[in-house]
Structure formats: C-alpha cells, structure tokens
C-alpha positions, 0 to 999 in steps of 0.5 A: 196641418201645423196645429195637428202635428204640434199637438201630436208632437206634444202628446209624444213628448208627454209620453216620454216624460211619463216614462221617466217618472218611475225611475225617480219614484224612490227619490224622497226629497223630490216627491213634491216636485214630481207631484207638481210636475206630473199634475201640470204635465197631465193637465197639458196632455188633457188640454192638448187632446181637447185641441186635437179633437177640436181641430178634427171637428167641423170647425177645425179649419178655423183653428188651424189658421190661428197663429196664436194657437200655433205659437202657444203650442210651439212654445209649450212643446219646447218647454216640455222637450227641455223637461223631458231631456232634463229628466232623461239625462238624469235617467241615463246617468242613473241607468249607467251607475245602476249597471255597476252599483245599486244606487237611487236615481238623483233628481236632476232639479233644484227647488227653484228650477222646478217652480220655474218649469211649473210656472212656465208650463202654466203660462203656456197652458194658459196661452193655449187656452187663451188662443182658443178663446181668441179663436172663438172671438175671431169666429164671432167677428167673422160672423159679425162681418158677414152679417153686419153686427157692427152696430151691436154694442159689445161690453169690453171685457165682459165675456169670459176669456177677455184679455183684461181678465186674463190673470183672474184666477180659477179654482185650484185642482182638488178644490170646490170639487163637490160644488163643481160636480153639483153644477155639472149635474144640474147642467146635464139633468134634463129636469134641472131648473132653468136658473142656478143661483149661487149666492155668497158673501163678499170674498167667498170666491164666487167669481173664481167659481164662475170662471171655472164653470165657464171654462168647463162649459166651454171645453164641453161646447156648452157655453152659450154666452157669459157676462161678468159684471164689474164695478168700476168698468164702464161697460160692465155696471148696468144693462146698457150693453148686457143683452146686446153682448149676450146676443152677439155671443149666442150668434156664435155659439148657436149659429142657426139664430144668427140670421134671425138676429140679423133680421132684427137689426135690419128691421130696427137699425136703432135697436142698440138704443132701445130699452133692455126689454125690447133688446131681449125680445128682438135679439134673444128670445124671438130668435131662439123661439124661431128655432125648430128641433131636428129629428135627432134633437128631440131625444137629447136637446142641445144644452146652452148655458149663459154664465152671469157673474156678480149681478149685484155689481150692476148699478141699478136695481131696476136693471137687476130685476129686469135681467132676472125676469127676462132670463127666467123666460128662457125656460120657454125655449123648446129647440135648445135647453137654455140654462143660466148660471148666476152669482151674486151676494146673498142680499140681492135675491133677498132684496129683489125677491125670488117672486120675480121668477115663476115657480120651478124656474130656479134653484139656489145655493148659498156658497158660504154654507157649502160644506168642505170650504175649510179643506179647500182653503187649507189646500190653497194655503198649502200650495201658496206657501210651497211657492213662497218657500221656494221663492224665498228659500225657506225651510220645509218646516215653514210655516208651522202647522199650527200657524197654517191651521190658525190662518185657515180658521181666520179665513173660513169662509172667505177665500179672499182672506187666504188670497190676500194674506198669501200675496201679502206674505209672499211679496217678493220685496218683503220678509215673509216670516215677519209678514206672517206675524203681522197677519197673525196679530189680528187673529186675537183681535176679537173686534175685527170682522173677517173683512177687517182681518183681511185688510188690516195687515196691509194698512199695518204694513203701509203705516210701518213702512212709512214711519218717516212720513207723518200719518196725516201726509201718508193718509192724504196721499193714500186717499188721493191715490188709492181713493181715486183708483177705487172711485174711478168709473173706468180704470186708468194707467199710472201715467193717465192717473198722474195726468188727471190728479196732477201727482207725479208718477214716482209718488204714485208708484211708491204708494202702489209698490206697497199695495200689490196684495190688494191692487193689480199693479202692472209692471213698468214694462206695461205702464200703460195698462190700467190699475184695478182692485183685485177684489171689490171687498177692498173698496168696501172695507176702505169706504165703510163707516166702521173703519172711520171709527177704528182707533188705529187706522181711522185716518185711512178711511175714505169718504165716498162723496168726498172722493167723487167730489175731488175727481169731478173737480180734477176732471173740470180743472183738466178740461179747462187747463192748458192741457185741456180742451180747445178748438180743433184739438186734434188739428184737423183744420177741416170742420167737415171731416167725418169721424171714421176718416180720422186716424186713431193715432191723430185722436190719441195724440190730441186727446190724452186718455185722462182727458177723454176720461174727464170728458166722459165721466165728470158729470158722473162724479158730480152726481155721486158727490151730491153737489149742486152747481150754481151760476158763476162756479167752476162748472158754469164757467167751464160750460160757458167757455168750453161747451162746444169744445167738449162736444167736439172731444166727445165726438172724436172719442166716439162718445157722442151718443152719451152726451144726451144722457150726460146733459140730462143728468147735468140738468138735474144738478145745475141751475144755469138754465139758459146755457144748459137748455140750449145744450140739451136742445142741441144734443137732442137734435143731434 
C-alpha cells in the first residue's frame, strides 16, 4: 500500500534526523534554528503516525486511494530526506575532523536556509492535513451519491478544512495551552454541559481557537460537524443552509443516521426550502433520536462535537436565537453524547439572553478575561520577529526587548493587533525598522482605542506613501475600492471587481499593494481568487463614526449606506450596459434547453462573474442603502427593459430559487406597482 510505505519511509527518515541533533547541540549560534527544526520535524512525525493509524483503521481503504495524500506524503518525504542528507553531510565532516582534532561541529545551514526549510515542511504538513480533510469531504460526497443527498444545500466554505479558508491561522504551539486543555476536559467530562460558549471581543482570537479545536477534535475522531459564519460570504451569514450543512456532515461522521436523513429527504423532497426549525427536527434531531445504544456503548458513549464559530456574524437575530435554542435540545440525545462548541462576541449572549437555554445546558468562558494572554501574545511576537529578522537580514538584537514589551502591552488582549502589526512591520517591500516606529507612535496616543491602535499605522503608511496624490483623490479611491471590498455580499477577484466598479485593474492593484496587512490579496498567479478582509474588525474600524471625527484620518471613514448605494448603482449600470444583460445571453438559440444540459464553460463565457454578482445582489445593496425606488428612475427603467433577461440570467446562474425572495424584498422598496406585481406573480408561479 503506497500510503503505508510512504508513512513508514517518513518515520524512518525522521529517526535519522533525530540521530543528527546531538552532534550539533554544542553549536551555540544554531540553537534557535535547531529548536525550530526539531519542533517542525516532531509535529510531522506525530501527524504521520496519525495517518498511519487511520490507514490501518476501518476506513483506511479510502485513504489509500487518495492521490492528494500520496502526493503530499511524497513531497514531505523528499523535503525531509534533503534535510537529513544536509545534516548528515555536516555530521560526517565533523566526525572526520573530530578523529584528528577536537573541534565543534559546524552547523550546515545559514539563517534564510533554515527558514525556507521550516516553511517548506510547514506547507507539506498543511498539505497532508488538507488531504485528510479532502478525503473526509470525498467520503461525504460518496455518501451523498449513494444516498442521493444532492438536493441538500451545503454552505460553501463553511466547514472546517474548506479550501477557501486554507490559509486561516490556528493557535501557535505553546499558546492558549490552558484554555485548550480546559476545552478538552469539557469534551471528555461525562457530566460536562452540552454547550461550551466562548465569547470574546473583536480580535481576541476566537476563530483561531475554533479552528484549533476543530483540528484537535478531527484528529481524535470527535468532530461531528462545523460551521464558520463569516460576514460577506453569501452562504455563511444566516441560517438558510446552516442545518442542512450540519446534517450533511453528521451523515458522514455518525454514519448510522445517514439512512434516517435519506428517509427524511424522501418524505419531504422540498425540505431544503422548509424553515430552519423543521430542518433541524427532520434532518438532525429525529435521526439522532432514532439511534440506539449498543451494549458496548452504554458505559462509554460516542462523543460528537459540533463547532460553530462567530455566531454573531449571522445577519438575523431571529436566526441566532433559533440556532441556540435548537442546539440546546441536543442534550436530550441518548445514544451519542452530543456537544456544541460555540464562539461569538460578548454582546450576543447578553443580547439574546441565556434564558434561551434551559438550566444546565451551557457553560461560558469570556476569552479576554482568560489569564495568560500576555504570555501568548509575547510568544507570538517573538516567533514573528524571528521570521522578519531572517527575511530582512536584521541583527538578533532587533527589535529591542523594551520595544517588544511595549508592543505586547499595546496588544493585550487583542491577538488581531499583534497579527496586523507583524504583517505591517514585516511587509516584504517595506523597511521593518521604519515601520515598527510607525506602530510605536500610537502607543502614546491616549485617545486611540485598541482597535484604532491596530489600524492607524496602516492608514498612516497609506497616506505617507501617496504624498504625491491629493488626500481627496486618495480618499475617494480608497472608499471606492476598499469600501466596495468590505461591503460586497460575496467576495470578488480583482478582475471582477474592476468590471463591476469600472476601475482599471492596475489602479486596484496599486491600492491593494499597500494593504496586505489587513486584506487577503491573492498573488498575480491567482488573480481570479477573491479578495477578503483578514479580519472583520478592519471593517468595523473603517465604518465606525469615531473615525469620521478623527482629525487626522477622517477622510478614510466609509459611510455604510453610501457604500451600498454606490454598489447597487454599479450593479444596475452593469446589467443595463453594453456588457450587461440581453436576450439569449449565452447564445443557446434554443429556449427549451434545460439548465443541466448547458456546459459550465458556456455559462461562464456569457455571464461574467461580476455580472452574476450584480444579478444576485443588486436588490440586497438597494435594501442596505435605505433608498426607495420610484417610477421613472434607473431601477424602473432597468425592470422595463431587462426583467426577462434578468430572470434568464438568474436561471442560468442556478439562482432561480432566490428570485422569489429578491422580488419580495424589492416590492417593499419600490412603487412601480404594475410591473412588479406581474413579476412577483410570475416568480411565485415558477
């Protein structure tokens, strides 16, 4: 079996590497390098051992056929062999010299080479972990095909291990140790509460902890399902696909309930369009309730944990309340010990009230009050500055110890401050010594809140780099580009954003080039990948009224309603323009062609990504702008000319189900009565 032989080979190579450490232990200048390599090699050894155990387990056959896992193991093996050979060559030279004269072994690496090796090993480790997640998804697809779950909507990117979140961080080793141990004890405690609610301020690291918890649970076979809410991602902002996504994952992790879920789908073919409460009952609660404990489970029940992150990013309070109340019912399940790990900002439990959960259902921990946060943030800075020193060839004395301590005090309790500051300081195209001074400037600004101290340096640098450009022009460009990125209902790539906003790609790229510390900007090689904010708090900062009144940076403030107003206008302009909607937009020439008969490439050539976005979200932006639409304005004219073209485009985009809710929302904002009544009647019939 290829996978087993690959894991055995890696374990053997690691043993060879471990044998080399002793000879270099006396090399003082290499102790930090050795420590980092040891940690990385050890973590790979642990991961490989887990892979080997999984392959030998009951589901091992599926893993052995995974090309992604084979390739990841092969690549990791090659990198480890190169490391072993490099260490061994230095070892052999040292042994020859030691046989003649007493000298210390010479470390065979330079600083940048070690960093490159550590980073390469980290990438291969992540590839192996991702391959395991892909295999889990493949198993889910296998079950879906076998049991016909095709009609059960799955929220793209919401589950842990999704491709879109592949670069999202997890907790560094030796950080959050006590909290993670506390969570593990809660999972294992047979008397533990059903729900563990971790609340914390924006930027305290809740999502990073959620991903780490999900990873640990997955490695232990205890991750039943996960859902990561995220504002700005269309499937991850409400309960529309929440319970169906969780049910799909439960069918994979607790396979005995899959037939019951299939029976529910067969009995209610339109279950995906039913309300969330009915979906929970039919797809989750009833299938789990029908399970029976086997004799060997009565003493030690199976533990199954659902991880839900950032519930406060769910748009509707009614959905938040419903999710909490329904999940609280999982304590009634007998055959499986169901648990829920949940995170949110602290105002959510205060706003909804824990009264929604019956007594004894939950325990809560406030993250920013957990002790040890200062130590964890200091460790984070130390690791990041070590990498920055290597990349920029800075001396070991940089930055000064007192500067690090000042940064730690500025950061506590916000991990997002530390992460943003390190990305800002370590920018590959900028001078880190100059940039750390910019960050430190805001330590003495008593007026600045933590969030402002996090992001003021970014605006400071942006304004300084663009001194040749008038502030008004810079601010207008910033609001048009960054405001749009942070307001979009679903993220777009640079080419699509350019098409929607009618702003040249080079102009967008110039702006984004200075914002890598706050935005996830894809490389040129991945130019069709979407741009995302690295953290929701950046949007909160730019849209907050306090920035509007700031004497220095007020011109960067973004008006939420105005940003939505500009976007709905751009959407309507695009749909109405020369590159917009028209009859038979994909050139099918046959009105009776069924949607599933049309090739994806044909649809993509006729409907650009930005045009599909405009069709799907123009009414959403209209709603959020607070504007009303009247007879004779641009929306009225658009509906008169293109309403059938819009319906055709929505059908081709596989969004026809959304038209009913879109037209319903539009009817509340519009007074163009007859045409809209006809459209509402048409979509209702269809």
